[in-house]
Structure formats: C-alpha cells, structure tokens
C-alpha positions in Angstrom: 0.2 0.2 -0.1 1.0 3.4 -1.6 1.2 6.6 0.7 -1.5 9.2 -0.9 0.2 11.8 -3.0 0.7 14.9 -1.0 0.2 13.1 2.6 3.3 15.2 3.7 1.1 18.7 3.6 -2.2 17.0 4.6 -0.4 16.0 8.1 1.4 19.2 7.8 -1.7 20.7 7.9 -3.1 18.7 10.2 -0.6 19.7 12.8 -0.9 23.4 12.1 -5.1 23.3 12.9 -4.4 21.7 15.8 -2.0 23.8 17.6 -4.2 26.8 16.5 -6.9 25.3 18.0 -5.5 24.4 21.1 -3.9 27.8 21.5 -7.4 29.8 20.6 -9.0 27.8 23.3 -6.6 28.3 25.9 -7.1 31.8 24.8 -10.7 31.7 25.1 -10.6 30.3 28.5 -8.0 33.0 29.9 -10.1 35.8 28.5 -13.4 34.3 30.0 -12.1 34.0 33.3 -10.7 37.5 33.0 -13.5 39.3 31.7 -16.3 37.4 34.7 -15.2 40.7 36.7 -19.2 40.3 38.2 -19.5 37.2 38.2 -16.0 36.9 40.3 -17.8 38.4 43.1 -20.8 36.7 43.3 -20.3 33.4 40.7 -24.0 33.5 39.8 -25.5 34.9 36.7 -29.4 35.6 36.4 -29.9 32.8 38.7 -27.4 30.4 36.7 -24.5 29.3 39.3 -21.5 30.6 35.9 -18.4 29.6 38.2 -19.8 26.4 39.4 -20.5 25.3 36.4 -17.2 26.2 34.6 -15.1 24.8 37.4 -17.4 21.3 38.0 -16.9 20.9 33.2 -13.6 21.5 33.5 -13.4 19.1 36.6 -15.1 16.4 34.7 -12.9 17.1 31.9 -9.4 16.9 33.9 -11.4 13.6 35.5 -12.1 12.1 32.7 -8.8 12.3 31.1 -6.8 10.8 33.6 -9.1 7.6 34.0 -9.1 6.9 30.2 -5.2 7.5 30.6 -4.9 5.1 32.7 -7.4 2.7 31.6 -6.7 3.6 27.8 -5.3 -0.4 25.7 -1.6 -0.2 24.7 -1.9 -3.6 22.6 -0.5 -2.9 19.3 -3.3 -3.1 16.1 -2.9 -4.6 12.9 -4.6 -2.1 10.4 -4.1 -2.0 6.6 -1.5 -5.0 7.5 1.1 -2.7 8.7 1.2 -2.9 12.9 0.9 0.2 15.3 3.0 -0.6 18.3 3.7 2.6 19.7 2.3 2.3 23.3 2.3 6.6 23.8 -0.3 7.5 20.8 -1.8 3.8 21.5 -2.6 4.7 24.4 -3.3 8.5 23.7 -6.0 7.6 20.9 -8.1 5.1 23.4 -7.4 7.8 25.7 -9.0 11.0 23.3 -12.0 8.3 21.5 -13.0 6.8 25.4 -12.9 10.6 26.3 -15.4 11.7 23.5 -18.1 8.7 24.5 -17.8 9.7 28.3 -18.9 13.2 27.9 -21.4 12.7 24.8 -22.8 9.9 27.4 -22.5 12.6 30.2 -24.1 15.6 28.0 -26.7 13.1 26.9 -27.9 12.6 30.6 -27.3 16.1 31.5 -29.9 17.4 28.6 -32.1 14.7 29.5 -32.2 16.0 33.6 -32.2 19.8 31.9 -35.9 18.6 30.3 -36.8 17.0 32.5 -36.2 19.5 35.3 -38.2 22.0 33.0 -41.0 19.8 32.2 -42.0 19.0 36.6 -41.2 22.9 37.5 -43.6 24.0 34.5 -46.2 21.2 35.8 -45.3 22.7 39.3 -46.1 26.2 38.4 -50.3 25.7 37.2 
C-alpha cells in the first residue's frame, strides 16, 4: 500500500490546525475568566451558578482524561496490513476516543435531566 500523494502537506496542515485549535481554546478560557468581573463576586448570573458550572465542567474533563489515560489499551493494532505498536500514541488515541464517548454520555444525561426538570417545574407552577 502506497502513501497518497501530498500526504506530508495534509499531515502538516493537520498539525497546524490542531495547534491553532489548542492555542485558541487556551486563549478563550483565559479571556473568559478575566472578563467575568461581575461573576467573580457573585458567581451567579440570572440565577445560574456560572462559576460552579465552569469549574465542574473543567474538573469533569480533567478527571475523565486521567481515568481514560489510566485505562487505555496499549495492545498493538494491525491496520491495513501494518502493525502499530507505539504504546504512547495507542494510549493517547484510546484516551481521546473514550473521553469523547464518556463526555457524550454525560452531556446526554445532563440534557435529559434539564428537560425533565424544566417540565416538572412547569407542572408545579400551574
């Protein structure tokens, strides 16, 4: 199996886009925390505990990444006749895939809970 034409350009483009996404995310988080001047004091905006939600989200992400890193598989994979055995990259890819799955499940549960809570509060107010 031969490599596709221009694979180096595609890989470097992916690396540049990944670096840009990571830097933009870090900048956005720092900017968001700096601009939340009024929220710093109260921690609440329109009755929503903004600070608590932000810290809880960051904490769940870090814990999920740590747990999925520790439980990630490093067994070699055979893909298209080529064996991939680099334990570090196998662990990283397994960690990211499992983290994405866990976070999708958590978000789904949160959305369902929010919808049910909203419906229950509407019924109580009537």
